[in-house]
C-alpha positions, 0 to 999 in steps of 0.5 A: 596821871593818878598819884597816891602820895600820902597826906604826910608825904605831901607836907613836904613842899618838893613832894607836893610840887612833884605830885602837882607836876605828875598829875599834869601828865596824860601819858600821851608820849609826844615828848618822845618825839623830841627827846634826844636820848630817846631818839638815839637809844630807843628806850622808853626809860630814856624818854621823858615819859619813861623817866616820869614813871620811874620818878613817880614810883620812886617818890610815891613809895618813899624809897631810896633810888636804885641803880635803874633810876640813877642810870636813866635820870643821869642820861637826861640832858635837861635840855627841856625839849619835852617841855616845849613839846608837851601839850599839857604843860608838864614842868618836867624841869622841876620834876627832874631836878627834884628826882636828881636831888633824891638820887643824890641823897639816897643812892651810893654811886660807884666810887669812880663816879662819886670821885668825878662828880665831887671833882667837877662840883669843886673845880668848875665853879671856881675860876682859879682852880678851874684854870689850874686844872685846865692847864694840867689837862692840856699837858696831859691832853696828848695822852687821851688816846692812850688811855686803855679800855672802853668802859665808862671811866676810861670814856670820861677820862678821855672826854675830860682831856679831849675837851680841855683847850690846848691853850687858855686865853689870858686873864681879862682885867676888863671882866674883873673890873667892878664898874664900867661907866656908860658912854654918853648919857646914861640910859640904864644900869645893869649888873653882869653875871660874868660866870665861872667856867666862861670867864676862864674859857672865853673871856671875850664873851664878857668883854664884847658884852661890856663894850657893847652895853656901854657904847649903848649908854648902859652902865655895867657893874660887876658886883663883888661877891657874885659867882657861879649861878649854882646850875652845875651843882643843882643839876647834879642834885647837890642841893646845898652847894647849889643854894649856897652859890645862888644865895651869894648871888642874891646877896650881891645883886641885892646890895646893888638893888638897894644901892643905885638900883638895876634895870636888869641882871644881864646873863650871856650864858643861857644855861645860867640864865635859865637857872637864875630866872628860876631863883624865885621857885628855888627860894620860894620857901626860904627867908630870901623868897621875896628877893629871889622873886625880884631877881628872877624878874630882873634876870635877862639874856643879853639879847633881851637887853640889847633889844630893850635898849634898841640895838643898832649896828654901825658897820656895813654888812659883812657878807657873812652867813651865820649858822645859828645854834639855838641853845636848849637852855635859851629856846626851851628853858627861857623860850627865846627863839627868834630874838637872837636871829633877829638881832643877827639879821639887824646886824647885817648877817644872813642867818641859817638854822640847821635841821633839827634845831630843837635837838641838843648838841650834847653839852648840857652842863657837865653831861659831855663829861659824865655821858661822853658816848651820847654827848659825842653822838649828839655833837656829830649829828649837830655838826653834820646838820650844820655842815649842810648850810654852807655857812661861814661861822656858827653863832650860839648864846651858851658857853657850853654849846660853844665849847662842845661844837668848837675844834674841827668845823666852823669857827664858833662864836657867841652871838654878842661878839658878832653884834659887838663887832657890827656895832664898833667892837673888834672882829672876833679873833676866831674869824681871823684865825 
């Protein structure tokens, strides 16, 4: 793709990167075949190629974003399926992230949307505040159907109440403890990112991760000072809050590296993992560039760590069939596709994958709150494909997907909960309900 950025524009590192990405695109349109929003809406501007044209025009002309760019870029799930499909290697993730920041800084959204985005950015990354908000939402949940209107604001309010769990699990002292010694001979030492939303919505995921790793001889630390990975605000275009969250993690993990060292930074929410693995790029022009690059190298999905240290089950096969849901951030963002299924098979499960495994379930961070109509359509499509498998349960590697797919179909658990169970841990409570 030909671009016409000026020399002055290209002095900005983000614009120079965008120019490089744009020039990689050859307009072939193969990305449209795997884009969920183009699949549903059929609008070229809701495809990666269409969004690339909008972003190019906006950035090249150095102008503020308009409602048109905001609408179509907002509809992008950042599922990154287009990056898997693209034969030219267009790094769409970095381009759309830059566009989101430009839109956030130059476009004034309607006040209801500004208010919602502000609330989400403040509440979701803070576990204590998030817990209080969920309790309030649970009380108001029965009123969701009574919210009048079919407009965007009404849809979003209904989605927020509907997605809120009716009851929250109790706080987990285990995931808050700073150190979990290895059982037997220590084979490794890792830091665990316990996350923000996940530690409130489903702390059993972190508990299963800690139990399993320590039984395998791996010491697990939960560094003080770590918190949200920054993905939530990063994908909303809120650059400074995202960098502040990431910087806090760099400091927390950096202290562990300088202390007793780390073999890996374990992440069991693939959306977070994709972002942490990108810290090297995010901080490429910052004073922390070298540390961020090191952190990106150490960041590993929990399945990568389990495979590296030789996961083996200790129980007989349970005779259950698992419908494996491949989270977009895992298969497209981190390029981890076969490993989780291999581990599940190693643990004794029969594994099936639904049709259209590359199509997003509609969770995508805050997407199911900001774009509930599209998110619900994608959820229904995914669940319909899952139902054809005659499986006993669903396994996924991302808390967003687990939340999105839970509720009215098969039980949905994290992959690590099943692997922990088969290696001596407790049976996941959702399978006993």
